[in-house]
N, C-alpha and C positions, 0 to 999 in steps of 0.2 A: 854797305861798308860801315863799320863802326867808327865813330869819331874818337879822338884821344880821351875826351872827357868821359864818354861812355865806357871805354876800356878801363880807365882808372877807377870809375865808380863800381864796376863789376869785376875788378881784378881778383878778388878773393874767390868768387864763384868760378871764374875761369881756371884758377889754380886747382880748386877742389875737383872740378870736372876732369881736368887733366890727370890728376892723381888717381881718380877712379878708373879712367880709361887705361892708364899705364898699369895699374894693378891687374885689371882684367886681361890685358895683353900678356903680362908677365906670367899670370897663372894659367891661361889657356894655351898659349904658344910659347913654351919655355925655350924651344930651339931658336925662335926669332928673338926672344928677349935676351939671350946670351950674345947674339950678334949686336944688338942695340946697346949692350953694356959698354961697349967701347966708345960710344958717342956721348955718354952722360956728362963727362967733364967739359967737353966742348959746348954742349947745349947750356949747361949751367953758366959757363963763362959768358956766353952771349946774353943770357937773361940778366946776369948781374951787371954787365956793361950797360944794357938798356935801362936798368933801374938806377945805376949811379950817374948816368949822364943827365938825369932829370934833377939831381941835387945841386943847388947853386952853392958850390964850395966857396967861391970868392965873394958872393953877394951877401 
């Protein structure tokens, strides 16, 4: 299991790998990609929530 520090240190590489995988899935399995299209906003909201909860707004 990766620690929080390891995830934060390698965050850009995880995002880049995810983009490559998503592009491959979208190009190879277009029928599956159209079904996943409905979940993009929900997944982005979860990712943004996780990012913004780490920002100390009051501190």
